[in-house]
C-alpha positions as CSV (number, residue, x, y, z in Angstrom):
1,M,132.1,82.1,103.0
2,P,133.2,85.7,103.5
3,A,135.7,86.9,101.0
4,T,139.2,87.9,101.9
5,P,139.9,91.6,102.5
6,S,141.9,91.8,99.3
7,T,139.0,90.4,97.3
8,E,136.7,92.9,99.0
9,A,138.9,95.8,98.1
10,K,138.9,95.1,94.3
11,P,137.0,97.6,92.2
12,T,134.0,96.1,90.4
13,R,132.9,96.9,86.9
14,R,130.0,99.4,86.6
15,T,128.0,98.9,83.4
16,D,125.7,101.8,83.9
17,P,127.8,104.9,84.7
18,R,125.0,107.4,84.3
19,P,124.8,109.9,87.1
20,L,121.5,109.6,89.0
21,V,121.1,112.9,90.9
22,N,118.0,113.0,93.1
23,D,116.5,110.2,91.0
24,F,117.1,106.8,92.5
25,S,115.7,104.1,94.8
26,I,117.3,102.8,97.9
27,Q,116.4,99.4,99.4
28,V,117.5,98.5,102.9
29,A,117.4,94.8,103.6
30,T,117.4,93.9,107.3
31,A,115.7,91.5,109.8
32,N,112.4,92.3,111.4
33,G,112.9,93.5,115.0
34,S,116.5,94.7,114.4
35,G,115.7,98.3,115.1
36,S,116.1,99.4,111.5
37,Q,112.8,101.3,111.2
38,S,114.1,104.3,113.1
39,S,117.2,104.4,111.0
40,N,115.2,104.2,107.8
41,S,112.9,107.0,108.9
42,V,116.0,109.1,109.7
43,L,117.4,108.4,106.2
44,L,114.2,109.3,104.5
45,R,113.7,112.5,106.5
46,S,117.3,113.6,105.9
47,I,116.7,113.5,102.2
48,F,113.4,115.3,102.6
49,Q,115.1,118.0,104.7
50,M,117.5,118.6,101.8
51,G,114.4,119.7,99.7
52,V,114.3,116.5,97.6
53,P,110.9,114.8,97.1
54,V,110.9,111.4,98.7
55,S,108.7,108.5,99.7
56,G,109.2,105.4,101.9
57,K,107.7,101.9,101.8
58,N,108.2,99.2,104.4
59,L,107.8,95.6,103.3
60,F,107.7,93.7,106.6
61,P,106.8,90.1,107.6
62,S,103.5,89.2,109.3
63,N,105.2,86.7,111.7
64,I,107.8,86.9,114.4
65,A,111.0,89.0,114.8
66,G,114.0,87.9,112.8
67,L,112.3,87.4,109.5
68,P,113.4,89.5,106.5
69,T,112.2,93.0,106.0
70,W,112.9,95.5,103.3
71,F,112.5,99.3,103.4
72,T,112.5,101.2,100.1
73,I,113.2,105.0,99.8
74,R,112.7,106.7,96.6
75,A,114.1,110.2,95.8
76,S,112.7,111.9,92.7
77,A,113.4,115.4,91.6
78,E,110.3,115.2,89.4
79,G,108.2,114.4,92.5
80,W,107.3,110.8,91.7
81,V,106.4,108.9,94.8
82,A,105.2,105.5,93.6
83,R,107.4,102.5,94.1
84,K,110.2,102.2,91.6
85,K,110.5,98.8,90.1
86,E,114.3,98.9,89.9
87,T,116.6,99.2,93.0
88,D,119.6,101.5,92.4
89,L,121.2,101.1,95.8
90,L,120.9,98.1,98.1
91,V,122.0,98.1,101.7
92,A,122.4,94.4,102.5
93,M,122.4,93.8,106.3
94,N,120.5,90.5,106.4
95,A,122.6,87.3,105.8
96,E,119.5,85.3,105.1
97,T,118.5,87.3,102.0
98,A,121.7,89.0,101.0
99,R,122.7,86.8,98.1
100,D,119.2,86.8,96.6
101,D,118.9,90.5,97.1
102,V,122.1,91.0,95.1
103,L,121.2,88.6,92.4
104,G,117.9,90.5,91.8
105,L,119.6,93.8,91.0
106,D,120.0,95.3,87.5
107,P,123.6,95.6,86.2
108,G,125.3,98.8,87.5
109,A,123.5,98.9,90.8
110,V,125.3,99.8,94.0
111,V,125.6,97.6,97.1
112,V,126.6,98.7,100.5
113,Y,126.9,95.6,102.7
114,D,128.1,94.2,106.0
115,A,131.7,93.1,105.1
116,P,131.5,89.6,106.6
117,L,128.8,88.7,104.1
118,G,131.4,88.7,101.3
119,L,128.9,89.7,98.6
120,S,131.4,91.2,96.1
121,S,132.2,87.7,94.8
122,V,128.5,87.1,93.8
123,R,128.6,89.4,90.7
124,D,131.1,91.5,88.8
125,D,128.7,93.9,87.2
126,L,127.8,95.9,90.4
127,V,129.5,98.5,92.5
128,F,130.2,97.0,96.0
129,Y,131.1,98.9,99.2
130,P,131.9,96.5,102.0
131,V,131.6,98.1,105.5
132,P,132.6,96.3,108.8
133,F,129.7,97.7,110.8
134,D,130.6,95.9,114.0
135,K,134.1,97.6,113.9
136,V,132.6,100.9,112.9
137,I,130.4,101.3,116.0
138,E,132.6,99.5,118.5
139,G,133.7,102.8,120.0
140,V,130.2,104.1,120.4
141,T,129.1,102.0,123.3
142,T,130.2,98.9,125.2
143,E,126.7,97.5,125.6
144,A,126.3,94.6,123.1
145,K,122.5,94.8,122.7
146,I,122.7,98.5,121.9
147,R,125.6,98.1,119.5
148,K,123.5,95.7,117.5
149,L,120.8,98.3,117.1
150,L,123.3,101.1,116.3
151,R,124.7,99.2,113.3
152,N,121.6,100.5,111.5
153,M,122.3,104.1,112.2
154,A,125.9,103.5,111.1
155,Y,124.7,102.6,107.6
156,V,122.7,105.9,107.5
157,G,126.1,107.7,108.2
158,V,127.8,105.7,105.4
159,L,125.0,106.5,102.9
160,A,125.2,110.2,103.9
161,R,128.8,110.3,103.0
162,L,128.4,108.3,99.7
163,L,125.3,110.2,98.6
164,D,126.4,113.7,99.8
165,I,123.6,113.9,102.3
166,E,124.6,116.6,104.7
167,L,125.5,115.2,108.1
168,A,123.8,118.1,109.9
169,E,120.5,117.1,108.3
170,V,121.0,113.5,109.5
171,E,121.6,114.8,113.0
172,R,118.6,117.0,112.8
173,A,116.5,114.0,111.6
174,I,117.8,111.9,114.5
175,G,116.8,114.6,116.9
176,K,113.2,114.6,115.5
177,Q,113.1,110.8,115.6
178,F,114.1,110.4,119.2
179,G,112.7,113.7,120.6
180,K,113.4,114.1,124.3
181,K,115.1,110.7,124.7
182,A,118.6,112.3,125.1
183,K,120.6,109.2,125.6
184,A,119.1,107.4,122.6
185,R,119.6,110.6,120.5
186,D,123.2,111.0,121.4
187,L,124.1,107.4,120.8
188,N,122.5,107.4,117.4
189,V,124.2,110.6,116.5
190,A,127.5,109.0,117.4
191,A,126.8,105.9,115.4
192,A,125.8,108.0,112.3
193,R,129.0,110.1,112.7
194,A,131.1,106.9,112.9
195,G,129.5,105.6,109.7
196,F,130.1,108.9,108.0
197,E,133.7,109.0,109.0
198,H,134.3,105.4,107.9
199,A,132.8,106.1,104.5
200,A,135.6,108.6,103.9
201,T,137.9,105.6,103.4
202,L,135.7,104.3,100.6
203,E,136.5,105.2,97.0
204,K,133.3,106.6,95.4
205,R,132.6,104.6,92.2
206,D,129.0,105.3,91.3
207,G,126.9,108.2,90.1
208,L,124.3,108.4,92.8
209,R,124.0,111.8,94.5
210,I,121.6,113.9,96.6
211,R,121.8,117.6,95.7
212,R,119.9,120.2,97.7
213,M,116.7,121.3,96.2
214,D,113.8,123.5,97.2
215,A,110.8,121.1,96.5
216,T,109.7,120.1,100.0
217,G,109.3,123.5,101.7
218,G,106.1,123.7,103.8
219,K,105.4,120.0,103.3
220,I,105.0,117.3,105.9
221,I,105.7,113.5,106.1
222,V,102.8,111.5,107.4
223,D,101.1,108.1,106.9
224,G,97.6,107.6,105.7
225,N,96.3,106.0,108.9
226,S,97.4,109.0,110.9
227,A,95.8,111.3,108.3
228,A,92.5,109.4,108.4
229,A,92.5,109.5,112.2
230,L,92.9,113.2,112.1
231,G,90.1,113.4,109.6
232,A,87.8,111.4,111.8
233,L,88.5,113.8,114.7
234,F,87.6,116.8,112.6
235,G,84.7,114.9,111.2
236,G,83.2,114.9,114.7
237,V,83.5,111.3,115.7
238,T,82.5,110.6,119.3
239,V,82.1,106.8,119.4
240,V,84.8,104.3,118.2
241,A,84.3,100.6,118.4
242,W,87.0,98.4,117.0
243,Y,88.9,95.1,117.0
244,P,92.7,95.2,116.3
245,I,93.8,93.9,112.9
246,T,96.7,94.7,110.6
247,P,97.0,97.1,108.8
248,S,94.2,99.3,110.4
249,S,95.1,99.1,114.1
250,S,97.4,102.2,114.0
251,L,94.5,104.3,112.6
252,V,92.4,103.8,115.8
253,E,95.4,103.9,118.1
254,T,96.4,107.2,116.7
255,L,92.8,108.4,116.9
256,I,92.7,107.5,120.6
257,G,95.6,109.7,121.2
258,Y,93.9,112.6,119.4
259,L,90.7,112.1,121.3
260,R,92.4,112.1,124.6
261,Q,94.1,115.3,123.7
262,Y,91.3,117.2,122.2
263,R,88.0,115.6,123.3
264,T,87.7,116.4,127.0
265,G,85.2,118.7,128.7
266,P,85.9,121.6,131.0
267,D,85.9,119.1,133.9
268,G,88.6,117.0,132.3
269,K,86.3,114.1,131.6
270,A,86.2,112.4,128.1
271,T,83.4,113.5,125.7
272,F,84.1,110.4,123.6
273,A,83.8,106.6,123.9
274,V,86.3,104.1,122.6
275,V,85.4,100.4,123.0
276,Q,87.6,97.5,122.0
277,A,85.0,94.9,121.1
278,E,85.3,91.1,121.2
279,D,85.3,90.9,117.4
280,E,84.5,92.9,114.3
281,L,80.9,92.0,114.2
282,A,80.4,93.3,117.7
283,A,82.3,96.4,116.8
284,I,80.1,97.4,113.9
285,G,77.0,96.5,115.9
286,M,78.1,99.1,118.5
287,V,78.7,101.6,115.7
288,I,75.3,101.0,114.2
289,G,73.7,101.4,117.6
290,A,75.6,104.6,118.3
291,G,74.7,106.0,114.9
292,W,71.1,105.3,115.4
293,A,71.3,107.2,118.7
294,G,72.7,110.2,116.9
295,A,76.4,109.9,117.6
296,R,79.0,110.1,114.9
297,A,80.4,106.6,115.1
298,M,83.1,104.6,113.3
299,T,85.2,101.5,113.2
300,A,88.3,100.5,111.2
301,S,89.3,97.1,110.0
302,A,90.7,95.2,107.0
303,G,89.4,92.5,104.7
304,P,88.8,89.6,107.2
305,G,87.1,92.0,109.6
306,I,85.0,93.6,106.9
307,S,83.7,90.1,106.0
308,L,82.6,89.5,109.6
309,M,80.7,92.8,109.5
310,S,78.4,91.7,106.7
311,E,75.2,91.1,108.7
312,F,75.3,94.5,110.5
313,A,76.3,96.3,107.4
314,G,73.1,95.0,105.8
315,L,71.1,96.2,108.8
316,G,72.7,99.6,108.6
317,Y,71.8,99.8,104.9
318,Y,68.2,98.6,105.2
319,A,67.3,100.3,108.5
320,E,69.2,103.4,107.1
321,V,71.5,104.1,110.0
322,P,74.7,106.3,109.4
323,A,78.1,104.7,110.2
324,V,81.6,105.1,108.9
325,I,83.9,102.2,108.3
326,F,87.6,102.5,107.3
327,D,88.8,99.5,105.4
328,V,92.6,99.5,105.2
329,Q,92.9,96.8,102.5
330,R,95.4,94.0,102.5
331,V,96.0,90.8,100.4
332,G,93.5,88.0,100.6
333,P,91.8,85.5,100.3
334,S,91.5,84.4,103.9
335,T,94.4,85.5,106.0
336,G,96.3,85.9,102.8
337,L,99.3,88.2,103.1
338,P,98.4,90.4,106.0
339,T,101.3,92.8,105.6
340,R,101.0,93.3,101.9
341,T,98.9,95.9,100.1
342,S,95.9,95.3,97.9
343,Q,92.7,96.8,96.5
344,G,91.0,93.5,96.9
345,D,87.9,94.4,99.0
346,V,86.3,96.7,96.5
347,L,83.7,94.4,94.9
348,S,82.8,92.5,98.1
349,T,82.5,95.7,100.1
350,A,80.3,97.5,97.6
351,L,77.8,94.6,97.8
352,L,78.5,93.6,101.5
353,S,75.7,91.6,103.1
354,H,73.0,89.4,101.5
355,G,70.1,90.5,99.2
356,D,70.2,93.6,97.1
357,T,72.6,95.7,99.2
358,Q,74.9,98.4,97.7
359,H,77.1,100.6,99.9
360,V,78.7,104.0,99.4
361,L,82.5,103.8,99.0
362,L,85.1,106.5,99.1
363,F,88.6,106.0,97.5
364,P,91.3,108.3,98.9
365,G,94.2,108.7,96.5
366,S,96.6,110.4,98.9
367,V,97.2,111.1,102.6
368,E,95.6,114.5,102.0
369,E,92.5,112.7,100.9
370,C,92.7,110.3,103.8
371,F,92.2,113.4,105.9
372,T,89.6,115.2,103.8
373,M,87.5,112.0,103.1
374,G,87.9,111.1,106.7
375,V,86.0,114.3,107.5
376,E,83.5,114.0,104.6
377,A,82.6,110.4,105.3
378,F,80.7,111.4,108.4
379,D,78.7,114.1,106.7
380,L,77.9,111.7,103.8
381,A,76.8,108.9,106.2
382,E,74.4,111.2,108.0
383,R,73.1,112.9,104.8
384,L,72.5,109.6,103.1
385,Q,71.6,107.8,106.4
386,T,73.7,104.8,105.5
387,P,77.1,103.1,106.2
388,V,79.9,104.7,104.3
389,F,83.2,102.8,103.7
390,V,86.5,104.6,103.3
391,M,88.6,102.3,101.2
392,T,92.3,102.9,101.8
393,D,95.1,100.2,101.7
394,L,98.2,99.2,103.5
395,D,100.5,101.1,101.2
396,L,98.6,104.3,101.7
397,G,97.8,103.6,105.4
398,M,101.1,102.5,106.9
399,N,103.8,104.0,104.7
400,N,105.4,107.4,104.8
401,W,104.2,110.0,102.3
402,M,105.2,113.6,101.6
403,A,102.1,115.9,101.7
404,D,100.9,119.4,101.9
405,P,99.6,120.4,105.3
406,F,95.9,119.5,105.6
407,P,93.3,122.2,105.0
408,Y,91.3,123.2,108.1
409,P,87.7,122.2,107.5
410,E,85.6,125.3,107.2
411,R,82.1,123.8,106.6
412,P,79.9,123.1,109.6
413,L,78.9,119.5,110.2
414,D,76.0,118.3,108.0
415,R,73.6,116.2,110.0
416,G,71.3,115.6,107.0
417,K,67.5,115.3,107.3
418,V,66.9,115.4,111.1
419,L,63.6,116.7,112.5
420,S,63.6,118.6,115.7
421,K,60.6,119.0,118.1
422,E,59.9,122.4,116.5
423,D,59.9,120.7,113.0
424,L,57.4,118.1,114.2
425,D,55.2,120.8,115.8
426,R,55.1,122.5,112.4
427,L,54.6,119.4,110.3
428,G,52.1,117.6,112.5
429,E,53.1,114.2,111.1
430,F,56.2,112.1,110.4
431,A,56.8,109.0,108.3
432,R,60.3,107.7,108.8
433,Y,60.8,106.1,105.4
434,K,58.7,108.4,103.2
435,D,60.4,110.0,100.3
436,V,59.1,113.5,100.5
437,D,61.9,115.1,98.4
438,G,62.3,112.6,95.6
439,D,65.9,111.8,96.5
440,G,65.2,108.5,98.2
441,I,66.2,109.8,101.6
442,G,63.6,109.9,104.3
443,W,63.6,112.3,107.3
444,R,64.6,110.9,110.7
445,T,64.4,111.8,114.3
446,L,66.9,111.2,117.0
447,P,66.1,109.3,120.3
448,G,65.1,111.6,123.0
449,T,63.3,114.1,120.8
450,D,60.5,115.4,123.1
451,H,57.5,114.9,120.8
452,P,54.8,112.3,120.6
453,K,55.3,111.9,116.8
454,A,59.1,111.5,117.0
455,A,59.2,107.8,117.8
456,Y,59.5,105.0,115.2
457,F,60.4,101.4,115.3
458,T,63.8,100.6,113.7
459,R,63.8,97.1,112.2
460,G,65.7,95.0,109.7
461,T,62.6,93.2,108.6
462,G,60.1,94.4,105.9
463,H,58.6,97.8,106.7
464,D,56.5,100.5,105.1
465,E,56.9,104.3,105.0
466,T,55.9,104.6,108.6
467,A,58.4,102.0,109.8
468,A,55.5,99.6,110.5
469,Y,56.1,95.9,109.9
470,S,55.0,94.7,106.5
471,E,55.5,91.6,104.3
472,S,53.6,93.1,101.4
473,P,55.5,92.4,98.1
474,V,54.3,95.7,96.8
475,V,55.5,97.7,99.8
476,F,58.8,95.8,99.8
477,E,59.4,96.5,96.2
478,Q,58.6,100.2,96.6
479,N,61.0,100.4,99.5
480,M,63.8,98.8,97.5
481,E,63.2,101.1,94.6
482,R,63.4,104.1,97.0
483,L,66.8,102.7,98.3
484,A,67.9,102.5,94.7
485,R,66.9,106.2,94.2
486,K,69.0,107.0,97.3
487,L,72.0,105.3,95.7
488,D,71.4,107.4,92.6
489,T,71.3,110.5,94.7
490,A,74.7,109.5,96.1
491,R,76.3,109.8,92.7
492,A,76.2,113.5,93.0
493,L,77.3,113.6,96.6
494,V,80.4,111.4,96.6
495,P,83.6,113.1,95.7
496,P,83.7,113.7,92.0
497,P,86.4,112.0,89.9
498,V,89.6,113.8,89.0
499,V,90.3,113.9,85.2
500,H,93.7,114.6,83.6
501,G,94.1,115.2,79.8
502,D,92.2,117.2,77.3
503,G,89.7,114.5,76.4
504,K,91.1,114.1,72.9
505,A,93.2,111.0,73.4
506,R,92.0,107.7,71.9
507,I,93.0,105.8,75.0
508,G,91.7,106.3,78.5
509,I,93.0,105.1,81.9
510,V,90.8,104.6,85.0
511,A,92.4,104.0,88.4
512,Y,91.7,104.7,92.1
513,G,93.4,104.9,95.5
514,S,97.1,104.5,95.8
515,S,97.4,103.2,92.2
516,D,97.2,106.9,91.3
517,F,100.9,107.6,92.0
518,A,102.0,104.9,89.6
519,V,99.5,105.8,86.9
520,E,100.4,109.4,86.8
521,E,104.1,108.5,86.3
522,A,103.1,105.8,83.8
523,R,101.3,108.4,81.6
524,V,104.4,110.5,81.4
525,Q,106.5,107.4,80.5
526,L,104.0,106.3,77.8
527,A,104.2,109.8,76.2
528,R,108.0,110.0,76.3
529,E,108.9,106.5,75.3
530,A,106.0,105.3,73.1
531,G,104.4,108.6,71.9
532,L,101.2,107.3,73.4
533,E,98.9,110.0,74.7
534,T,96.3,109.1,77.3
535,D,93.5,110.7,79.3
536,Y,93.2,109.6,82.9
537,L,90.3,109.5,85.3
538,R,90.7,108.8,89.0
539,V,87.6,107.4,90.6
540,R,87.0,108.8,94.1
541,G,83.6,107.5,95.0
542,Y,81.0,104.8,94.4
543,P,78.3,104.8,93.2
544,F,80.0,106.3,90.1
545,A,79.5,109.9,89.2
546,R,78.0,110.6,85.8
547,E,81.5,112.0,84.7
548,V,82.8,108.4,85.0
549,H,80.2,107.2,82.4
550,A,81.0,110.1,80.1
551,F,84.7,109.4,80.3
552,V,84.3,105.8,79.2
553,E,81.9,106.8,76.5
554,R,84.2,109.2,74.8
555,H,87.3,106.9,74.6
556,E,87.9,104.0,72.1
557,R,89.5,101.9,74.8
558,V,89.7,102.3,78.6
559,Y,92.2,100.5,80.8
560,V,91.2,100.0,84.4
561,V,94.3,99.8,86.6
562,E,93.9,98.2,90.0
563,Q,95.7,96.0,92.6
564,N,93.7,92.8,92.7
565,R,93.5,89.7,90.5
566,D,90.0,89.9,89.2
567,G,89.6,93.5,88.1
568,Q,87.0,94.4,90.7
569,L,86.5,98.0,89.9
570,A,86.2,97.0,86.2
571,A,83.5,94.6,87.2
572,L,81.6,97.3,89.1
573,L,81.9,99.6,86.1
574,K,80.5,96.9,83.8
575,L,77.5,96.5,86.1
576,D,77.0,100.3,86.0
577,L,77.7,101.3,82.3
578,A,75.5,101.1,79.3
579,P,75.9,97.6,77.7
580,E,77.2,99.1,74.4
581,V,80.3,100.7,76.0
582,V,81.2,97.8,78.3
583,P,83.4,96.1,75.6
584,R,85.7,99.2,75.7
585,L,87.0,98.3,79.1
586,R,90.3,96.4,79.5
587,S,91.7,95.3,82.9
588,I,95.3,95.9,84.0
589,A,95.3,94.0,87.4
590,H,98.2,93.4,89.7
591,V,98.0,91.0,92.7
592,H,101.6,90.6,93.9
593,G,101.0,92.6,97.1
594,L,103.8,95.1,96.4
595,P,102.9,98.7,95.9
596,L,102.2,99.4,92.2
597,D,105.0,100.8,90.1
598,A,104.8,102.8,86.9
599,R,107.0,100.5,84.8
600,S,104.6,97.6,85.3
601,V,101.7,99.7,84.1
602,T,103.5,101.0,81.0
603,D,104.9,97.5,80.1
604,E,101.4,95.9,80.2
605,L,99.6,98.8,78.5
606,R,102.2,99.0,75.7
607,S,101.9,95.2,75.2
608,M,98.1,95.4,75.0
609,E,98.3,98.3,72.5
610,G,101.0,96.6,70.4
611,R,103.5,99.5,71.2
């Protein structure tokens, strides 16, 4: 039952009075479909515009509107952008989860809540600010449906007053959010102002503050799917075949917008093709066909769709056809948790298809790398003549990240070993699968090359150097050994790992992808709190570069941090490393579906080290 106004007005005990200036986490608890996404984006951008490093993460349901959703915003003067395990300020707007949300807070946390929920009676070790949101916005509009939506922007105004976020920045962020929609913009500005004015009646009893900094100048806010889409555009993609699936759909949807804007000829006609296939298997089949024909082709999917692509992925590997596949990973097995993040496709994708198949994987660790690897993947696919998988995840793909503007690609497109008519005239002969350079990569021709020697038969069955059918065990083994040499060549072509530390620490950490944000922060925590120095290597590609081997070999113990249950990257490392160094590996694996936080890494590593 809601508490009485007199109960609501009582001050509550704060057990942690430390001021947290530009260093705290906000969690907004609402219901899916309530319109809170725009408000949360405005709140995040307002902090960003005050020069404070910030990141935002949306935890949303995979079902229908009305189910609980949580949006987390982290402000960090030090620039940390990983999820913070602790919530410092809760905005409780959802009656269904409000009590549990409050019970889950650490003592001393702050709660802004819809007054009828009566949450101040739940605990006495938190700071509560009850706000009658319906009353706050009743003067903004008479339309009931719109008033329900504007409640969200009212809490932005309340937080702006409580946290010292400048109202002018809130209004500027609203303008950016709603653009030319003047009516929506004006209503939301009015709601934010109403919340801001009401918060003047609240007695400030906590130490949370936003103070203007100068740490975000020149930076942008973008999600990884948009960055990858832009990378694919600059990578020269002309054919996209896909089937919608969370959390990869927005990658292709964004790319379609870019293609329509920038890929039209002088006559106004499209110079690209986008096909929504009947399923994921058909989608990658179209991509393989387009890649064989010489187009730069791609698809995007998630774990369930990647599984369905297995047969054609094997064809692309064995027939040696370039293709790019973006895998925005989510939690499995099966349908699993489709709106939670994971790194659970690494092992299955590296070995996707039957027989001895190994694929090239790229691991972006930031939205900047979603862009740059989105470009590089197409060059790599054509240079190696094989499918290349770009392994992002839901956290990186769908959440908001602060980033430097992306560098404009300067290198020309690398089509790899392609023979022209003039080349064939000069050579006089051509064997599609002959390794003339010792790197395992044969030369190819493109359909339509006007030369009698240009043609070859592309097949997924046994074939010799000339692409002729063969079931000879000797020929087959030679072909498989050549493909293994190609994979070895790829070690020097995939993006090299990034190494932090002087190499003198006894302990090493290996991680990849979005885990990087938590690991970087964890290394600082380990040094500060436990005096434990570590070296850190971030893997950016598979097959593993030689630097990865060297890193493991020079450390007494190496902890492999990843977001899956079974330690999949650790398993790939064990297959790749010399047997005598494999016992040095330790797995720190997380499978809860939440973005990885630094505290979880430090707690587990300290426990394993007895610190």
